[in-house]
mmCIF file of the N, C-alpha and C atoms, coordinates in Angstrom:
data_MODEL
# 
_entry.id   MODEL 
# 
loop_
_atom_site.group_PDB 
_atom_site.id 
_atom_site.type_symbol 
_atom_site.label_atom_id 
_atom_site.label_alt_id 
_atom_site.label_comp_id 
_atom_site.label_asym_id 
_atom_site.label_entity_id 
_atom_site.label_seq_id 
_atom_site.pdbx_PDB_ins_code 
_atom_site.Cartn_x 
_atom_site.Cartn_y 
_atom_site.Cartn_z 
_atom_site.occupancy 
_atom_site.B_iso_or_equiv 
_atom_site.pdbx_formal_charge 
_atom_site.auth_seq_id 
_atom_site.auth_comp_id 
_atom_site.auth_asym_id 
_atom_site.auth_atom_id 
_atom_site.pdbx_PDB_model_num 
ATOM 1   N N  . UNK A 1 1  ? -13.670 -21.729 14.834  1.00 0.00 ? 1  UNK A N  1 
ATOM 2   C CA . UNK A 1 1  ? -12.874 -20.944 13.383  1.00 0.00 ? 1  UNK A CA 1 
ATOM 3   C C  . UNK A 1 1  ? -11.807 -20.783 13.342  1.00 0.00 ? 1  UNK A C  1 
ATOM 4   N N  . UNK A 1 2  ? -11.468 -21.594 12.143  1.00 0.00 ? 2  UNK A N  1 
ATOM 5   C CA . UNK A 1 2  ? -9.999  -21.459 11.910  1.00 0.00 ? 2  UNK A CA 1 
ATOM 6   C C  . UNK A 1 2  ? -9.264  -20.254 11.922  1.00 0.00 ? 2  UNK A C  1 
ATOM 7   N N  . UNK A 1 3  ? -8.038  -19.639 11.625  1.00 0.00 ? 3  UNK A N  1 
ATOM 8   C CA . UNK A 1 3  ? -7.657  -18.504 11.828  1.00 0.00 ? 3  UNK A CA 1 
ATOM 9   C C  . UNK A 1 3  ? -7.446  -18.431 10.030  1.00 0.00 ? 3  UNK A C  1 
ATOM 10  N N  . UNK A 1 4  ? -7.372  -16.831 9.984   1.00 0.00 ? 4  UNK A N  1 
ATOM 11  C CA . UNK A 1 4  ? -7.426  -16.635 8.486   1.00 0.00 ? 4  UNK A CA 1 
ATOM 12  C C  . UNK A 1 4  ? -6.172  -16.320 8.111   1.00 0.00 ? 4  UNK A C  1 
ATOM 13  N N  . UNK A 1 5  ? -5.816  -16.587 6.829   1.00 0.00 ? 5  UNK A N  1 
ATOM 14  C CA . UNK A 1 5  ? -4.382  -16.497 6.285   1.00 0.00 ? 5  UNK A CA 1 
ATOM 15  C C  . UNK A 1 5  ? -3.958  -14.938 5.860   1.00 0.00 ? 5  UNK A C  1 
ATOM 16  N N  . UNK A 1 6  ? -2.559  -14.451 6.165   1.00 0.00 ? 6  UNK A N  1 
ATOM 17  C CA . UNK A 1 6  ? -2.492  -13.110 5.673   1.00 0.00 ? 6  UNK A CA 1 
ATOM 18  C C  . UNK A 1 6  ? -1.758  -13.960 4.252   1.00 0.00 ? 6  UNK A C  1 
ATOM 19  N N  . UNK A 1 7  ? -2.589  -12.234 2.869   1.00 0.00 ? 7  UNK A N  1 
ATOM 20  C CA . UNK A 1 7  ? -1.829  -12.878 1.739   1.00 0.00 ? 7  UNK A CA 1 
ATOM 21  C C  . UNK A 1 7  ? 0.029   -12.051 2.052   1.00 0.00 ? 7  UNK A C  1 
ATOM 22  N N  . UNK A 1 8  ? 0.538   -13.084 1.971   1.00 0.00 ? 8  UNK A N  1 
ATOM 23  C CA . UNK A 1 8  ? 2.225   -12.338 1.680   1.00 0.00 ? 8  UNK A CA 1 
ATOM 24  C C  . UNK A 1 8  ? 2.757   -11.059 0.998   1.00 0.00 ? 8  UNK A C  1 
ATOM 25  N N  . UNK A 1 9  ? 2.101   -11.609 -0.607  1.00 0.00 ? 9  UNK A N  1 
ATOM 26  C CA . UNK A 1 9  ? 2.382   -10.225 -1.200  1.00 0.00 ? 9  UNK A CA 1 
ATOM 27  C C  . UNK A 1 9  ? 1.394   -9.083  -0.729  1.00 0.00 ? 9  UNK A C  1 
ATOM 28  N N  . UNK A 1 10 ? 0.712   -9.103  0.276   1.00 0.00 ? 10 UNK A N  1 
ATOM 29  C CA . UNK A 1 10 ? -0.052  -7.994  0.763   1.00 0.00 ? 10 UNK A CA 1 
ATOM 30  C C  . UNK A 1 10 ? 1.029   -7.105  1.945   1.00 0.00 ? 10 UNK A C  1 
ATOM 31  N N  . UNK A 1 11 ? 1.244   -8.538  2.489   1.00 0.00 ? 11 UNK A N  1 
ATOM 32  C CA . UNK A 1 11 ? 2.786   -8.081  3.894   1.00 0.00 ? 11 UNK A CA 1 
ATOM 33  C C  . UNK A 1 11 ? 3.941   -7.563  2.844   1.00 0.00 ? 11 UNK A C  1 
ATOM 34  N N  . UNK A 1 12 ? 3.549   -7.714  2.449   1.00 0.00 ? 12 UNK A N  1 
ATOM 35  C CA . UNK A 1 12 ? 5.136   -6.818  1.959   1.00 0.00 ? 12 UNK A CA 1 
ATOM 36  C C  . UNK A 1 12 ? 5.164   -5.907  0.922   1.00 0.00 ? 12 UNK A C  1 
ATOM 37  N N  . UNK A 1 13 ? 3.922   -5.089  0.626   1.00 0.00 ? 13 UNK A N  1 
ATOM 38  C CA . UNK A 1 13 ? 3.538   -4.524  -0.060  1.00 0.00 ? 13 UNK A CA 1 
ATOM 39  C C  . UNK A 1 13 ? 3.269   -3.404  0.398   1.00 0.00 ? 13 UNK A C  1 
ATOM 40  N N  . UNK A 1 14 ? 2.755   -3.635  1.992   1.00 0.00 ? 14 UNK A N  1 
ATOM 41  C CA . UNK A 1 14 ? 1.743   -2.376  2.401   1.00 0.00 ? 14 UNK A CA 1 
ATOM 42  C C  . UNK A 1 14 ? 1.791   -2.363  3.857   1.00 0.00 ? 14 UNK A C  1 
ATOM 43  N N  . UNK A 1 15 ? 1.786   -1.059  4.616   1.00 0.00 ? 15 UNK A N  1 
ATOM 44  C CA . UNK A 1 15 ? 2.507   -1.058  5.527   1.00 0.00 ? 15 UNK A CA 1 
ATOM 45  C C  . UNK A 1 15 ? 1.467   -0.306  6.097   1.00 0.00 ? 15 UNK A C  1 
ATOM 46  N N  . UNK A 1 16 ? 0.939   -0.845  7.616   1.00 0.00 ? 16 UNK A N  1 
ATOM 47  C CA . UNK A 1 16 ? 0.223   0.786   8.750   1.00 0.00 ? 16 UNK A CA 1 
ATOM 48  C C  . UNK A 1 16 ? 0.686   1.642   9.235   1.00 0.00 ? 16 UNK A C  1 
ATOM 49  N N  . UNK A 1 17 ? 0.257   3.083   9.517   1.00 0.00 ? 17 UNK A N  1 
ATOM 50  C CA . UNK A 1 17 ? 0.933   3.785   9.846   1.00 0.00 ? 17 UNK A CA 1 
ATOM 51  C C  . UNK A 1 17 ? 0.291   4.195   11.100  1.00 0.00 ? 17 UNK A C  1 
ATOM 52  N N  . UNK A 1 18 ? 1.161   5.004   11.729  1.00 0.00 ? 18 UNK A N  1 
ATOM 53  C CA . UNK A 1 18 ? 0.774   4.871   13.085  1.00 0.00 ? 18 UNK A CA 1 
ATOM 54  C C  . UNK A 1 18 ? -0.965  5.041   13.849  1.00 0.00 ? 18 UNK A C  1 
ATOM 55  N N  . UNK A 1 19 ? -1.322  5.753   13.188  1.00 0.00 ? 19 UNK A N  1 
ATOM 56  C CA . UNK A 1 19 ? -2.648  6.236   13.194  1.00 0.00 ? 19 UNK A CA 1 
ATOM 57  C C  . UNK A 1 19 ? -4.090  5.237   12.141  1.00 0.00 ? 19 UNK A C  1 
ATOM 58  N N  . UNK A 1 20 ? -3.510  4.275   11.486  1.00 0.00 ? 20 UNK A N  1 
ATOM 59  C CA . UNK A 1 20 ? -4.113  3.044   11.087  1.00 0.00 ? 20 UNK A CA 1 
ATOM 60  C C  . UNK A 1 20 ? -4.243  3.406   9.517   1.00 0.00 ? 20 UNK A C  1 
ATOM 61  N N  . UNK A 1 21 ? -3.663  3.942   8.883   1.00 0.00 ? 21 UNK A N  1 
ATOM 62  C CA . UNK A 1 21 ? -3.789  3.915   7.709   1.00 0.00 ? 21 UNK A CA 1 
ATOM 63  C C  . UNK A 1 21 ? -2.964  3.283   6.906   1.00 0.00 ? 21 UNK A C  1 
ATOM 64  N N  . UNK A 1 22 ? -3.132  2.747   5.704   1.00 0.00 ? 22 UNK A N  1 
ATOM 65  C CA . UNK A 1 22 ? -2.696  1.684   4.415   1.00 0.00 ? 22 UNK A CA 1 
ATOM 66  C C  . UNK A 1 22 ? -1.740  2.847   3.933   1.00 0.00 ? 22 UNK A C  1 
ATOM 67  N N  . UNK A 1 23 ? -0.119  2.632   4.502   1.00 0.00 ? 23 UNK A N  1 
ATOM 68  C CA . UNK A 1 23 ? 0.231   3.182   3.081   1.00 0.00 ? 23 UNK A CA 1 
ATOM 69  C C  . UNK A 1 23 ? 1.086   2.200   1.873   1.00 0.00 ? 23 UNK A C  1 
ATOM 70  N N  . UNK A 1 24 ? 1.262   2.623   1.132   1.00 0.00 ? 24 UNK A N  1 
ATOM 71  C CA . UNK A 1 24 ? 2.432   1.590   -0.257  1.00 0.00 ? 24 UNK A CA 1 
ATOM 72  C C  . UNK A 1 24 ? 2.809   2.897   -1.307  1.00 0.00 ? 24 UNK A C  1 
ATOM 73  N N  . UNK A 1 25 ? 3.623   2.345   -1.824  1.00 0.00 ? 25 UNK A N  1 
ATOM 74  C CA . UNK A 1 25 ? 4.885   3.179   -2.660  1.00 0.00 ? 25 UNK A CA 1 
ATOM 75  C C  . UNK A 1 25 ? 4.136   3.842   -3.342  1.00 0.00 ? 25 UNK A C  1 
ATOM 76  N N  . UNK A 1 26 ? 4.672   4.835   -4.546  1.00 0.00 ? 26 UNK A N  1 
ATOM 77  C CA . UNK A 1 26 ? 3.641   4.549   -5.652  1.00 0.00 ? 26 UNK A CA 1 
ATOM 78  C C  . UNK A 1 26 ? 3.715   4.226   -6.509  1.00 0.00 ? 26 UNK A C  1 
ATOM 79  N N  . UNK A 1 27 ? 2.123   4.741   -7.293  1.00 0.00 ? 27 UNK A N  1 
ATOM 80  C CA . UNK A 1 27 ? 2.637   3.165   -8.492  1.00 0.00 ? 27 UNK A CA 1 
ATOM 81  C C  . UNK A 1 27 ? 3.323   4.237   -9.794  1.00 0.00 ? 27 UNK A C  1 
ATOM 82  N N  . UNK A 1 28 ? 3.457   3.146   -10.745 1.00 0.00 ? 28 UNK A N  1 
ATOM 83  C CA . UNK A 1 28 ? 4.118   3.509   -11.914 1.00 0.00 ? 28 UNK A CA 1 
ATOM 84  C C  . UNK A 1 28 ? 5.430   3.980   -12.250 1.00 0.00 ? 28 UNK A C  1 
ATOM 85  N N  . UNK A 1 29 ? 6.152   3.344   -11.153 1.00 0.00 ? 29 UNK A N  1 
ATOM 86  C CA . UNK A 1 29 ? 7.602   3.565   -11.303 1.00 0.00 ? 29 UNK A CA 1 
ATOM 87  C C  . UNK A 1 29 ? 8.316   2.205   -11.395 1.00 0.00 ? 29 UNK A C  1 
ATOM 88  N N  . UNK A 1 30 ? 8.469   1.212   -12.202 1.00 0.00 ? 30 UNK A N  1 
ATOM 89  C CA . UNK A 1 30 ? 8.293   -0.106  -12.283 1.00 0.00 ? 30 UNK A CA 1 
ATOM 90  C C  . UNK A 1 30 ? 9.349   -0.539  -13.616 1.00 0.00 ? 30 UNK A C  1 
ATOM 91  N N  . UNK A 1 31 ? 9.355   0.510   -14.893 1.00 0.00 ? 31 UNK A N  1 
ATOM 92  C CA . UNK A 1 31 ? 9.562   0.372   -15.790 1.00 0.00 ? 31 UNK A CA 1 
ATOM 93  C C  . UNK A 1 31 ? 8.916   1.423   -17.212 1.00 0.00 ? 31 UNK A C  1 
ATOM 94  N N  . UNK A 1 32 ? 9.788   1.990   -18.001 1.00 0.00 ? 32 UNK A N  1 
ATOM 95  C CA . UNK A 1 32 ? 9.058   2.902   -18.743 1.00 0.00 ? 32 UNK A CA 1 
ATOM 96  C C  . UNK A 1 32 ? 9.474   4.430   -18.404 1.00 0.00 ? 32 UNK A C  1 
ATOM 97  N N  . UNK A 1 33 ? 10.775  4.552   -17.284 1.00 0.00 ? 33 UNK A N  1 
ATOM 98  C CA . UNK A 1 33 ? 10.994  5.541   -16.974 1.00 0.00 ? 33 UNK A CA 1 
ATOM 99  C C  . UNK A 1 33 ? 11.390  7.168   -18.390 1.00 0.00 ? 33 UNK A C  1 
ATOM 100 N N  . UNK A 1 34 ? 11.590  6.425   -19.559 1.00 0.00 ? 34 UNK A N  1 
ATOM 101 C CA . UNK A 1 34 ? 11.907  7.447   -20.453 1.00 0.00 ? 34 UNK A CA 1 
ATOM 102 C C  . UNK A 1 34 ? 10.678  8.014   -20.653 1.00 0.00 ? 34 UNK A C  1 
ATOM 103 N N  . UNK A 1 35 ? 10.001  7.542   -20.899 1.00 0.00 ? 35 UNK A N  1 
ATOM 104 C CA . UNK A 1 35 ? 8.323   8.347   -21.824 1.00 0.00 ? 35 UNK A CA 1 
ATOM 105 C C  . UNK A 1 35 ? 7.919   9.298   -20.771 1.00 0.00 ? 35 UNK A C  1 
ATOM 106 N N  . UNK A 1 36 ? 8.101   9.342   -18.443 1.00 0.00 ? 36 UNK A N  1 
ATOM 107 C CA . UNK A 1 36 ? 7.701   9.541   -17.976 1.00 0.00 ? 36 UNK A CA 1 
ATOM 108 C C  . UNK A 1 36 ? 8.418   11.028  -18.068 1.00 0.00 ? 36 UNK A C  1 
ATOM 109 N N  . UNK A 1 37 ? 7.879   12.497  -17.172 1.00 0.00 ? 37 UNK A N  1 
ATOM 110 C CA . UNK A 1 37 ? 8.194   13.109  -17.515 1.00 0.00 ? 37 UNK A CA 1 
ATOM 111 C C  . UNK A 1 37 ? 9.047   14.123  -16.163 1.00 0.00 ? 37 UNK A C  1 
ATOM 112 N N  . UNK A 1 38 ? 10.492  14.599  -15.990 1.00 0.00 ? 38 UNK A N  1 
ATOM 113 C CA . UNK A 1 38 ? 11.300  14.574  -14.686 1.00 0.00 ? 38 UNK A CA 1 
ATOM 114 C C  . UNK A 1 38 ? 9.448   14.596  -13.633 1.00 0.00 ? 38 UNK A C  1 
ATOM 115 N N  . UNK A 1 39 ? 8.889   15.556  -13.496 1.00 0.00 ? 39 UNK A N  1 
ATOM 116 C CA . UNK A 1 39 ? 7.840   16.377  -12.610 1.00 0.00 ? 39 UNK A CA 1 
ATOM 117 C C  . UNK A 1 39 ? 7.428   15.012  -11.561 1.00 0.00 ? 39 UNK A C  1 
ATOM 118 N N  . UNK A 1 40 ? 6.681   14.299  -12.852 1.00 0.00 ? 40 UNK A N  1 
ATOM 119 C CA . UNK A 1 40 ? 5.688   12.501  -12.852 1.00 0.00 ? 40 UNK A CA 1 
ATOM 120 C C  . UNK A 1 40 ? 6.995   11.995  -11.725 1.00 0.00 ? 40 UNK A C  1 
ATOM 121 N N  . UNK A 1 41 ? 8.018   11.348  -11.933 1.00 0.00 ? 41 UNK A N  1 
ATOM 122 C CA . UNK A 1 41 ? 8.890   10.727  -11.527 1.00 0.00 ? 41 UNK A CA 1 
ATOM 123 C C  . UNK A 1 41 ? 9.347   11.392  -10.309 1.00 0.00 ? 41 UNK A C  1 
ATOM 124 N N  . UNK A 1 42 ? 9.423   13.015  -9.942  1.00 0.00 ? 42 UNK A N  1 
ATOM 125 C CA . UNK A 1 42 ? 9.708   13.360  -8.917  1.00 0.00 ? 42 UNK A CA 1 
ATOM 126 C C  . UNK A 1 42 ? 8.610   13.131  -8.069  1.00 0.00 ? 42 UNK A C  1 
ATOM 127 N N  . UNK A 1 43 ? 7.449   13.281  -8.850  1.00 0.00 ? 43 UNK A N  1 
ATOM 128 C CA . UNK A 1 43 ? 6.228   13.030  -7.641  1.00 0.00 ? 43 UNK A CA 1 
ATOM 129 C C  . UNK A 1 43 ? 5.741   11.254  -7.417  1.00 0.00 ? 43 UNK A C  1 
ATOM 130 N N  . UNK A 1 44 ? 6.390   10.215  -7.730  1.00 0.00 ? 44 UNK A N  1 
ATOM 131 C CA . UNK A 1 44 ? 6.037   9.216   -7.485  1.00 0.00 ? 44 UNK A CA 1 
ATOM 132 C C  . UNK A 1 44 ? 6.601   8.346   -6.898  1.00 0.00 ? 44 UNK A C  1 
ATOM 133 N N  . UNK A 1 45 ? 8.107   9.057   -5.422  1.00 0.00 ? 45 UNK A N  1 
ATOM 134 C CA . UNK A 1 45 ? 8.786   8.874   -4.910  1.00 0.00 ? 45 UNK A CA 1 
ATOM 135 C C  . UNK A 1 45 ? 8.601   8.928   -3.723  1.00 0.00 ? 45 UNK A C  1 
ATOM 136 N N  . UNK A 1 46 ? 8.753   7.497   -2.647  1.00 0.00 ? 46 UNK A N  1 
ATOM 137 C CA . UNK A 1 46 ? 8.290   7.605   -1.638  1.00 0.00 ? 46 UNK A CA 1 
ATOM 138 C C  . UNK A 1 46 ? 6.497   7.140   -1.447  1.00 0.00 ? 46 UNK A C  1 
ATOM 139 N N  . UNK A 1 47 ? 6.387   7.525   -0.570  1.00 0.00 ? 47 UNK A N  1 
ATOM 140 C CA . UNK A 1 47 ? 5.004   6.892   -0.014  1.00 0.00 ? 47 UNK A CA 1 
ATOM 141 C C  . UNK A 1 47 ? 4.203   7.586   0.080   1.00 0.00 ? 47 UNK A C  1 
ATOM 142 N N  . UNK A 1 48 ? 3.157   6.618   -0.514  1.00 0.00 ? 48 UNK A N  1 
ATOM 143 C CA . UNK A 1 48 ? 1.054   7.077   -0.165  1.00 0.00 ? 48 UNK A CA 1 
ATOM 144 C C  . UNK A 1 48 ? 0.271   6.493   0.796   1.00 0.00 ? 48 UNK A C  1 
ATOM 145 N N  . UNK A 1 49 ? -0.804  7.129   0.895   1.00 0.00 ? 49 UNK A N  1 
ATOM 146 C CA . UNK A 1 49 ? -1.856  7.042   1.960   1.00 0.00 ? 49 UNK A CA 1 
ATOM 147 C C  . UNK A 1 49 ? -2.628  6.092   0.377   1.00 0.00 ? 49 UNK A C  1 
ATOM 148 N N  . UNK A 1 50 ? -3.746  5.302   0.908   1.00 0.00 ? 50 UNK A N  1 
ATOM 149 C CA . UNK A 1 50 ? -4.101  4.535   -0.442  1.00 0.00 ? 50 UNK A CA 1 
ATOM 150 C C  . UNK A 1 50 ? -5.951  5.166   0.338   1.00 0.00 ? 50 UNK A C  1 
ATOM 151 N N  . UNK A 1 51 ? -6.557  5.428   -0.908  1.00 0.00 ? 51 UNK A N  1 
ATOM 152 C CA . UNK A 1 51 ? -8.081  5.189   -0.493  1.00 0.00 ? 51 UNK A CA 1 
ATOM 153 C C  . UNK A 1 51 ? -9.066  4.994   0.727   1.00 0.00 ? 51 UNK A C  1 
ATOM 154 N N  . UNK A 1 52 ? -9.990  4.998   0.985   1.00 0.00 ? 52 UNK A N  1 
ATOM 155 C CA . UNK A 1 52 ? -10.650 4.480   1.932   1.00 0.00 ? 52 UNK A CA 1 
ATOM 156 C C  . UNK A 1 52 ? -10.923 3.000   1.084   1.00 0.00 ? 52 UNK A C  1 
ATOM 157 N N  . UNK A 1 53 ? -11.056 3.362   -0.318  1.00 0.00 ? 53 UNK A N  1 
ATOM 158 C CA . UNK A 1 53 ? -11.909 2.172   -0.769  1.00 0.00 ? 53 UNK A CA 1 
ATOM 159 C C  . UNK A 1 53 ? -10.906 1.471   -0.746  1.00 0.00 ? 53 UNK A C  1 
ATOM 160 N N  . UNK A 1 54 ? -9.728  1.512   -1.029  1.00 0.00 ? 54 UNK A N  1 
ATOM 161 C CA . UNK A 1 54 ? -8.323  0.830   -1.484  1.00 0.00 ? 54 UNK A CA 1 
ATOM 162 C C  . UNK A 1 54 ? -8.621  -0.050  -0.098  1.00 0.00 ? 54 UNK A C  1 
ATOM 163 N N  . UNK A 1 55 ? -8.323  0.665   0.871   1.00 0.00 ? 55 UNK A N  1 
ATOM 164 C CA . UNK A 1 55 ? -7.561  0.209   1.719   1.00 0.00 ? 55 UNK A CA 1 
ATOM 165 C C  . UNK A 1 55 ? -8.622  -0.527  2.387   1.00 0.00 ? 55 UNK A C  1 
ATOM 166 N N  . UNK A 1 56 ? -9.662  -0.960  2.619   1.00 0.00 ? 56 UNK A N  1 
ATOM 167 C CA . UNK A 1 56 ? -10.871 -1.439  2.835   1.00 0.00 ? 56 UNK A CA 1 
ATOM 168 C C  . UNK A 1 56 ? -10.393 -2.523  2.467   1.00 0.00 ? 56 UNK A C  1 
ATOM 169 N N  . UNK A 1 57 ? -9.996  -2.703  0.907   1.00 0.00 ? 57 UNK A N  1 
ATOM 170 C CA . UNK A 1 57 ? -9.671  -4.507  0.898   1.00 0.00 ? 57 UNK A CA 1 
ATOM 171 C C  . UNK A 1 57 ? -8.425  -4.892  0.840   1.00 0.00 ? 57 UNK A C  1 
ATOM 172 N N  . UNK A 1 58 ? -7.479  -3.785  0.773   1.00 0.00 ? 58 UNK A N  1 
ATOM 173 C CA . UNK A 1 58 ? -6.255  -3.983  1.748   1.00 0.00 ? 58 UNK A CA 1 
ATOM 174 C C  . UNK A 1 58 ? -6.132  -4.835  2.845   1.00 0.00 ? 58 UNK A C  1 
ATOM 175 N N  . UNK A 1 59 ? -7.037  -3.706  3.482   1.00 0.00 ? 59 UNK A N  1 
ATOM 176 C CA . UNK A 1 59 ? -7.292  -5.118  5.100   1.00 0.00 ? 59 UNK A CA 1 
ATOM 177 C C  . UNK A 1 59 ? -7.945  -5.525  5.573   1.00 0.00 ? 59 UNK A C  1 
ATOM 178 N N  . UNK A 1 60 ? -8.719  -6.502  4.711   1.00 0.00 ? 60 UNK A N  1 
ATOM 179 C CA . UNK A 1 60 ? -9.105  -7.459  4.426   1.00 0.00 ? 60 UNK A CA 1 
ATOM 180 C C  . UNK A 1 60 ? -7.711  -9.063  4.459   1.00 0.00 ? 60 UNK A C  1 
ATOM 181 N N  . UNK A 1 61 ? -7.086  -8.422  3.495   1.00 0.00 ? 61 UNK A N  1 
ATOM 182 C CA . UNK A 1 61 ? -6.205  -9.298  2.999   1.00 0.00 ? 61 UNK A CA 1 
ATOM 183 C C  . UNK A 1 61 ? -4.731  -9.978  4.607   1.00 0.00 ? 61 UNK A C  1 
ATOM 184 N N  . UNK A 1 62 ? -5.009  -8.941  5.863   1.00 0.00 ? 62 UNK A N  1 
ATOM 185 C CA . UNK A 1 62 ? -3.893  -8.157  6.390   1.00 0.00 ? 62 UNK A CA 1 
ATOM 186 C C  . UNK A 1 62 ? -4.980  -8.102  7.628   1.00 0.00 ? 62 UNK A C  1 
ATOM 187 N N  . UNK A 1 63 ? -5.796  -9.433  8.077   1.00 0.00 ? 63 UNK A N  1 
ATOM 188 C CA . UNK A 1 63 ? -6.435  -9.422  9.081   1.00 0.00 ? 63 UNK A CA 1 
ATOM 189 C C  . UNK A 1 63 ? -5.360  -9.790  10.329  1.00 0.00 ? 63 UNK A C  1 
ATOM 190 N N  . UNK A 1 64 ? -4.229  -9.799  10.744  1.00 0.00 ? 64 UNK A N  1 
ATOM 191 C CA . UNK A 1 64 ? -4.090  -9.749  12.107  1.00 0.00 ? 64 UNK A CA 1 
ATOM 192 C C  . UNK A 1 64 ? -3.252  -8.645  12.444  1.00 0.00 ? 64 UNK A C  1 
ATOM 193 N N  . UNK A 1 65 ? -2.354  -7.517  11.177  1.00 0.00 ? 65 UNK A N  1 
ATOM 194 C CA . UNK A 1 65 ? -1.536  -6.260  12.030  1.00 0.00 ? 65 UNK A CA 1 
ATOM 195 C C  . UNK A 1 65 ? -3.114  -5.310  12.832  1.00 0.00 ? 65 UNK A C  1 
ATOM 196 N N  . UNK A 1 66 ? -1.879  -4.646  13.234  1.00 0.00 ? 66 UNK A N  1 
ATOM 197 C CA . UNK A 1 66 ? -2.510  -3.983  14.247  1.00 0.00 ? 66 UNK A CA 1 
ATOM 198 C C  . UNK A 1 66 ? -3.645  -2.946  13.749  1.00 0.00 ? 66 UNK A C  1 
ATOM 199 N N  . UNK A 1 67 ? -4.167  -2.234  13.660  1.00 0.00 ? 67 UNK A N  1 
ATOM 200 C CA . UNK A 1 67 ? -5.295  -0.987  13.440  1.00 0.00 ? 67 UNK A CA 1 
ATOM 201 C C  . UNK A 1 67 ? -5.488  -0.389  14.658  1.00 0.00 ? 67 UNK A C  1 
ATOM 202 N N  . UNK A 1 68 ? -5.631  1.151   14.291  1.00 0.00 ? 68 UNK A N  1 
ATOM 203 C CA . UNK A 1 68 ? -5.630  1.815   15.528  1.00 0.00 ? 68 UNK A CA 1 
ATOM 204 C C  . UNK A 1 68 ? -7.334  2.558   14.862  1.00 0.00 ? 68 UNK A C  1 
ATOM 205 N N  . UNK A 1 69 ? -8.353  2.466   16.331  1.00 0.00 ? 69 UNK A N  1 
ATOM 206 C CA . UNK A 1 69 ? -9.424  3.085   15.593  1.00 0.00 ? 69 UNK A CA 1 
ATOM 207 C C  . UNK A 1 69 ? -9.750  3.972   15.725  1.00 0.00 ? 69 UNK A C  1 
# 
């Protein structure tokens, strides 16, 4: 069976935590900051943990990343 390729876009945008969850940056902070409230901008700092449904999809894009069981 041939090796699977890792999606380069996924490995740049997502990372596994020590417990095996997938973290990503907060969405909605690329442009259009003028129309966002100050509270929204504060809440969108840093990273977040993906929900299980999205994490399952992203995990398929990174088949050789280390996962905890």
